[in-house]
N, C-alpha and C positions, 0 to 999 in steps of 0.2 A: 584412558581417561574418559573418553565418551562411553564406552561400553559400560561403564561402572555407573553411569547416570541413568540407564535404561529401565531397570526394574521398577523404581519408584515412579518415574514419569509415565510409564506404560500404565500404571494403575489409575491414573487421573482420569477425570471425565474428558472425552475427546473433544468436546466442543468448548473447552475453556478458551478464554481470550488469546488472540495470536499476536498481539502487539505490547510493547512495553507497557506494563501497568503502573499505577502510582506506587511509590515505595521502593521501587529498585533504583530509581535515580534521586539524588538529593535535590531540594528545591532550588539550590544554586545552579546545580547542572542544568535542571530543567529550564530555568530562566535563560541560561546562556544558548540552550539549544533552541529555544523560541526565538531569541534574538538572532540567531544565526539564520533561521528561516524566514524572518521578516523581510529582509531585502529581495529574497527570491519571490515572495509573494507579492511584493511591490512591482517587481519586473513583470510577473505574471498577469497582474491586473492591467498594468500599462500596455503590455502586449495585446490583451484582450480588447482594450479600448481602442487601440489602433487598428485591429482587424475584424472586430466583431460586426456582424452584419445578420440580416434574417436567415441568410443561408447556412452560417456555420453554427447557429445555435444548437441545433439537433446534434451535430456531431460532437461538440464539447460535452453536451448532456450525456450523450451515449458513452462516451470514454469514460466519464465518471462513474456512470452506473455499471459499466463493464468492470472496472476495477473493484468496485465495491463487491460484486458477485464473485469475481475470481478469487478475492481474499477469503471467501467463506469455504473454499475448497482445501481443506486441510490434507497434507500428504505426509505420509510416514518417512521419517528421516533415520538414518542409521544412529543407534545408540537409544532407541525407543522414545525419541521426541517427535515432534510434528513441525511442519513449516507450511508455507503457502507461496504461491506466485503472487503478483501485484498487478500485471498489466502495465506497468510503468514504461517499459520499452516501446510497446505498441503505442501507447498514448502519446510518447515523445515523437515518434515516427509520423504519426498522422497530424499532430497538433503543433509540434515544436515543443521543446522541454519546458519553455516559459509557461505556455497555457497548461501543459500537462501537469505541471506542479500545481496549479489552482484545481484542476478537476480532481486529481487524486487526494488533495488536501481536504476537498469538500467530503469524499467518501470517507476518509480517516475521521473526520470530526464528527460525522453522523455516527459512525461505528463507536466512537468514543462515548458520546453523550447519550446515545439512544440504547446501545446494546452493551456498554461496558467493555468494549474490545479496545483496550488502550486506555491509558490514564488520562485524567483531564490535565494535571500538570505536565504529563509527558506527551501531550499534543505536539509541542514543538519537536521534540526528539523524534517522534514517529514520522511527523510529516518531514523533517529535514532527511531522515534515512530513506524513506520509501517515496516521497513526493519531491525531493530535491535530487539527492545523490543518485538514486536509480535512473530517473529519465535524463538527466543530464549526462551521466556516465554512458548509459545505453546510446544515446543520440551521437555523442562525440565519436564513439566506436563504429556505429552504423555509417556516419557521414565519412569517416576514415576509409572504411572499406568499400563504400559505394558512393564516391563523391559525384555530385552534379546529376543532372537529369539524363546524362548520356551513360550511366552505369548500366550494366546488363541486369536482367532479373536474377540471374544466379547470384551475382555480387550483392544485390539487395538482400537476397535471402540469407546468404552467409553473414552479411552484416547485421541482419536482424537476430539470427541465433546467436552470434558471438556477443553482440550488443546486450541481449536479454540476459545471457549468461553471466557475463562480466559485471553488468550493472547491479544484479541483484547480490552477487557476491561482495561487491564492495559496499552496498547498503547493509549487508549482514556484518561485514567487518567494522563498519561504523558503530553499529549497535553493540558489537563485542567489546569494542574500546570504550563506550559509554558505560557498559556494566563493569568492565575490568578495572578502571580508574577508582571506582567507588571506594573499595577497601583501603587504598592508599591515601585518599584525600579525606574521607569522612568516616571517622571512628571514634569510639569511646575512649576514655582515659586508658583503658587496659588494652586497646588495640583492637577491640570488638567492632566489626563493621556495623554500620549503622543502616546501611541500604543494601544494595546487591552485594553478596558475601564473598563472590568468587574473584581472584585476581585475574589480570591479564593472561597469565601463563594457563589458566583453565579457560576463560571465557572465549578467547580468540579461537583455539581449535575446535572447542565445543560447539561454537557457532558457525565457523567457517567451513569445515570439513563437510559436516551433513548438508550444508546449503549447496556446496560445490558439487556434490554427488547427485542430489536430487532436486531441491527446490529451484535452484537456478537453471537446472535443465528444463524443468517445467516452464519456467518463464521464456527461456529461448525458444521452446517448442511452440508454446502458444503464439508467441510473436510471429515466429516463421509460419506457421499454418495459416493465420489470418492474413499475413501480408501475402502469401501465395495466392490466397483467394481473392483479395483485392487486385492484384496484378492481373488476373484473368477477368475480372468483373467491373471494376471501377478504379481505373488508373488515375482518374483525376484526383482522387482523395490522396494520392501520393505525390501530388505535384507534377505529375507526367503529362502536363497540359500547360498551354500558355498561361491560364489563369492560376493564382495561388491555390493550393490544395484545399484549404479550409473553405476558401470563398466559393468552391464548387460543389460543397457538400449539401446539396438540397435534401430536404427531408424524404422525398419520394425515392431517392438514390439509396437510401440507408434503410429501407425496409426490410430487407434480407438480414442486415445486422440487428436490428431490433427483434425480429423473429428469432435469431440465434441467441440472443440475450434471453429471451423467454424460456427457451430450451434449457438454458444453463440454469436459470431460476428453479425449474422443476427438478434438475438434476442435483441440486445442492445438498440433498441428504447424503450424497457420496462423500461429503466433506466429514460426515460423522463416524466414518467407518475407520479412519486413521486412528490407532490407539496412541494414547499419550498426550502430553501437552508441549507447547513450545518451550525450548530450554531458556531457563533463567526467568520464568515467568510464573513461578509457583507462588501460591499463597503461604501465609505463615504456618498454617498445618501442614501443608506439603513439605515445606522445608524442614520442619520438626521431623516429619516422618522419614526423610532422607539421612537422618542421623547427623545433622549439622552440628547439633549440640547446643545450639541457641537460635533465638528468633531476632533478627536485627531490629533494634528498637525503633529506628526511623521507618523501616518498612511496615512494621505492625501498626504504627500510628497513621501512616498516610494510605494503607491499602484500602480502607473503607471511606475514603473522601467523598466519592461520588456514588449515589444509588441509582444506577441506570433503570429506566422504566421497563426495559426487556432485557435483562442481563443474559449474557451467554446465548443470545438467539433463541431463547426458549420461551414458549407459551405453555407453562404447566396446565392451566385450565383446559387445554385441548386433550390433554392425555396421551398425545402421540408426538414424539420428538421430531420425527421426519416432517410431518405436517407443520409443527411450529417453526421449524427450520425454514420451510419454504415460504410460510407466511411472513416471517422476519425478512427473508430476502425480498419479498414483494414490497414490503412496507419500507425497507431501506432503499430499494431502487427507485421507488416513487419520490422519496424525499430527496434523495441525492440528485436524480434527474431534474426534478422541479426547481431545487435550489439553484443548481448550475444553469438551468434554462433562464431562470429568473435573472441571475446575476449576469449572464452573457448578454441577455436582451436589454437589461438596463444600461449596459455599457454601450450596446449598439444604438440604443435611443438617444443616449447623452452624446455619442459621437456625431450622430445625425443633426442634433440640435446645434451643437458647437460649429460644425461645418455651415449650417444654414444661417447662423449668426455672423460667421466671418464672411460669408459671401453677400449678405446684407449691408 
């Protein structure tokens, strides 16, 4: 089944959006997914308010920016499609899943509004899958394998690898279910699907198998490598010190990680080398070229809902795709980092004023 999807997907532009676009999920599904994400955003903001201080602001901003950049590295998947890591497992280990959900959501919102990577209506679904399911699942597995501060470094690395792998697979499974239920729930009078055209029997294996083999491996590997580095150089970030991890994250101690992020930005054009597009995220023309025999009416109506200022991370005026991709990464990282920094700082300031008022 998956191999039959390859030729058409491989012929598409490699830097096409990597998140669920508008038109693949019905407005009803999109609204439900947004509602499901809301309580996790509330919990995340409340957690930020409780723990925010001047020392942890840089770490939250760094994790949001890291997630943004990592998602720009498309990797080839079996069947001719592409996928990407998210950095959600690492963010959950360093920040806790509650705050990680906020950091990753900021990155996803910027990707949708500025670069057209993911639909505007689908923000709730993309955030639920990648900013809720992934970090919460990864963190639960990490803590199950390496419980408490007494866990050995080896168990922590194993927990990071397994957590990252399972977390991204579970997120991919949720996305596949969201795709796969569309034909059964939303169709024309003659049974023609209005949105995502592939049923669960196609969507689940087409999404899950390639992610299990490649994308989730990348998520686990990235998490493990960064965690191994921190275990050697900055154990306080992992909570292996009397004071909570996030509270010990002074900006000066994160300098090496910010430098690493800059290196990743320069390397982002490697994400353009992977042929094909993400499964189930083709435009109307691509679907027609696949021999589907029809274009879902709802998909065709909604796919142009939002005109992103810098679609597909491209700056055509430069005449150089790689340079455009790098500059898009710079712009995106700056916006994500600044917005996350401002949000965390505002919550920290509010907490300080509330504490002072209570003391008075």
